[in-house]
N, C-alpha and C positions, 0 to 999 in steps of 0.2 A: 555545573555544566562542565567545568574543568575536570572534575573528578570523573565524570562519565567518558570524557575523552581519553584520560589517562588509562582507565580501566580497558577501554576498547583497544587502545594501543597495545596494553600488556596482553590482551588475548590473542591479538594478531600476531605478536611476537612469539607467544607460546605455540600458537598453530604453526608458524613458520619452523620453530624449533623441532616440533614434533614430525612434521613432514620431511624435514632434513634427516632426522634421526631415523625415521622409517626408511628413507631412501638409502642411507648408508647401510642399515640393517639388511635390506633387500639386496643391495649390490654385494655385501659381504657373503650373504646365503647363496647368490648366484655364482659367485666366484668359488666358493666352497664346493658347490655342486659340480662346477666345471673342472675343479682340480681333483675331484674325487676319483680315485682309481677303482674302476669296477672291472672285474675279470669274468669272463664267461667260461664255464666248464661244461662241455657237452660229452656226456658218456654213452657209450653203446648200451651198457647194462649195469645194474647193481645187484644182480642175481648172485654173482660169485662174491665170496668174502673178500677176495683180492682187490676188487675194484672198490669196495667200500673203504678199505684201508687207504687206497689211493686218494679218494675223495676226501677223507678226513684229514689226512696228512697235508694234502695241497691246501685245503681251506684253511688249516691252522697256521701254516707257514704264511700265506698270503695275508691273512688278518693280522699276524705278527708284524708285517711290513706296512700295515696300514690300509691295506686294500680290502675291498668287498667282493665276495664271490657269489656269483649266481649260478646254480647248479641245475643241469637238466639231464635226465636219463631216459634213453629212447626204447628201452626194453627190446633191443635187437631188431628195430624196425627202421629201415632206411628212410622212409617217407616221414616217420615221427621225428627222426633226428634232423632232417632238413628243416622241419617246422620248429624244432627246438633252437636251431641255429639262427633262423630268422627271428624268433622271439628274443633271443639274446642280443642280436644286432639292434632291434627295435628298442630295447631296454638300455641302450647306450653303453655296451661293454667297450672297453678300450683295448682289450686283447682277448682273443678267443683261443681256448685250448680244447682240442678235439681228440677224443679216443673213437675212432670210426668204426661202425659195424662193418661196413664195406668200404674198403679204402678208395675204390674207384668212384663209387656213388657220392661220396663226401666231397668230390671235386666240386660239385654244384654249390655246396655250402661255403667252400673256400671262395669261389668266384663271387658270392654274395658279400662276404667279408671284404674281399679286395675292393669291390665297388664302394663299399662304405669307408675304406681306408684303415680297416682293422687288421693288424697283424695276426697271423695265425700259427699256433704251434701244434704240430702233429705229434700227439703224445703216445708213446709206446708202439702204437701201430702206425705204419706209414700211409698217408693219403697220397694216391697216385694221380698222375696227370693234371696236377694243380700247382698254382703258385704259392705254395706254402712258405712261410718265413724261416721256421726252424723245425728240425725233427729231433725230438729227444727220446731216447730209448736205451735199451741194452743190446749188445752185440747178439742179435738173434740167430745169426749163422753159428756163432760160438755156442749158443744154447743147444742147437741141434747136434753139433759135434760132440759136445759133452754127453748128450743122451746116448748117441750111437756108440761112442767109445767106451762108455761104461757098459753098455749092453755086450759089446764085442769082448771086452775083457772078462765079464762075468761068465760068458758061455764058452770061453776059451778059444775064441776066434771062428768057431765053427757051429753050424746047426741051423734049424728051421725056425723062422720067426714070423710074427705078424706084425704089420705096420699100420698104425692108426694115426692119421693126420689130423690137423685141426680144421677150422672152418675154411672152406674154399673161398670166402669173401674176404678173409683176413690175409693181408700181405705177409704179416708175421708168420702165419702157418706155412707159407711158401718158403719163407727164409729158414725156418726150423728144418723143414724137408731138405733144403738145399745143403744145410749143414750136416744133416744126417747122411745124405748121399755122398758128401765129401769122404766119410769114413766108410760107409758100407759098399759103394759101388764097386771098388777095387776087388773086395771080397766076394761080392755077388758074381762078378765077371770071372773070378777064379773058380767059383763053384763052392766055395767054403761056407757062404751064407745062401740060404734059399728063403725067399719071402713066399709063405704059403697063402697069404691073404693080405690085401691092403685096401684102404678106403678113407675117405674124408668124413669127418664128424660135423654135420652141419650145426652152425651156431655154437661150437664146442660143447654141445649138449651131452651130458653123461648118458642120457637114455639112448642117444643116437650111437654113443660109443658102445654101449651095451649090445645094441643091435648088431653092430659091426663084429663084436667079439663072438657073439652067437653064430653069425654067419661063417666065421672062421671055424668055429668048433663043430659046425655041421659038416665041414670038409675033412677035418682031421683034428685029432688032439695030440698029434706028434709034433709038437714044437717046444722050444725051450726058452722063448722070450717073446715079450710084447712091447714093442716101441711105441709108447704113447707120448704125444706131444705136449700134453699138460696134465695137471693133477685131476682135473674134472674128468677128462676122458679116461685117466687110469682108473678113477673110481668106477666109472661104468663098466670098464673091462673087468675090473676085479670082482665086481657083483656077478658077472656071467661066469668067470672063472670059479667062483665059489660055488654057484649052482651045479657047476660040472665036476666038482670035487678037485679042482686044480689050483684053489687059492693058496698062495704061498710056495707053490711048487715050480713056478716059472718066474723068470725075471720080469719085472714091469717097471718101466721108466715113467717119469713125470716132469712137472714143471711148474713153479710159482711158490713152492713151499706152503701150500695151504695147510692150515691146522690139522684138518682130517688126514690129509696125506702124511703129514709128519707123524701122526699117531699110527697110520698104517706102516710106516717105515720102522718104527721101533717095535711093532708088533709082528713084523715079518711078511706082511702081505704085499707091500710095495717095496721096491728095491732102492729107488732113489728119486730125487727131485732136483731140480735146478733152482736155486735161491737167487732171486733178482732182488737186491736190496731196495724196495720200492720206497722206503722212507727217504732214501737219497734222491730217488728219481723224482718223487712228488715234491719234495722241497726244492730241488733244483729247478723244476718246472715252474713253481711259484715264484721263485726269484727272477727267472728268465722273464715270466709273463709281467710282473710288475715293471721291470726295467724296460721292456718293449712298450708297455703302456704309457711309461714316462718319456719315451723317445730317448732312452739312455743306450749307449753302445753296449754290445754283447759280443762274445767270441765263441767259436765252435772249434771242436777239435778234429772234426772230419767232414766229409760230404758223402751224400748218397743221391744217386739219380733217381727221380720218382717218375720219369717218363715225360716230365715237363721241363725240369731243369736240374742242376746240381744243387741240392739243398743242403745248407749248412747244418751239420749234425753234431750232436753230443751223444756219446756212448758212455754207459757205465758198465763195469765188469760184473761178471756172473760166477756163480760158486756151486759146485756139485755138493750136494748133501746126502749123506747116508746115515745109517745108524751110528757109526763110529765117530762122526764129526758133528752130529746134531748139537751137542752142547756148546761147541766152539763156534757155531754159526748162527742159526736162527735164534737160539735162546740167548747167547751172548749178545746179540744185537737188539735184544727184547722184541724181536718179531713176534714171538710167541712165548709164553711162560713155561717153565719147566713142569709146573702142574698140569697145564692144559695138554702138554704132549704126553707125559708119562702117567698122569693121574695122581690122585693124593695118596 
């Protein structure tokens, strides 16, 4: 009888110990889940190689800092991007990084994040009319100035040009134009520069850029330069120029230092691009996102008004790239390999 009682007591003690161990394990698991840093990255698109690089570098840096990144891409659809943001919020992200398709439309997504107490970083493109926490980008007005100044210098300060702007929904495109205007407008007012055709390329789509270039060519072939706001639109313009027998015969600008654009530059069909060291931007954004998720203090170097407030802003520098400095810029930074640009 005594043996049975002793055995029963031992069984009860073992059960109590197991329950306690389970409780401790469960508590630790909950604490770990609570402490886990999950970052949401909402991208407009992954169609362009540039955004694939941003994603990969951002994720790599965030994971290096111990964070987990949930990535969504909206395929240039505002409704889809709002749903993506809602999904990221539902999945418990502690900081949201958004590359908006439409800077104004994504104010709704920011509002949802605000209600959930989640800080928001507007990445590269500015979200307008919303209470964003930080804006991280390059000096986009400076990008436009560099493009226009290169064109002006290349054509000797005088001549007829075509202007091709970016997506009208992208605030960056407007800032690029503002920078271009800073350089061109005085020359246009003097009559030294004449714009024979201009238009906006919806969604930055190269096929739309080609249509704009074709529309210009139906008016005249008497122009010396095409001011394109990025490499994708430059590619569309160059395709139309090729079909018209003008490939390599007029100055064509770009931006982003896409691999194919750099190939065109060394081959003489595109004149320049603006290199924005996105590895630095992506890594900086990841570091900032993790700090915000952990409620740690961060500092900004400037401000920009987005129509709602003065947003703390961090700008990174931009670099003009031509055939002459290709090796010292994008290749030196390992943004592209020499073999990829020049061929084997």
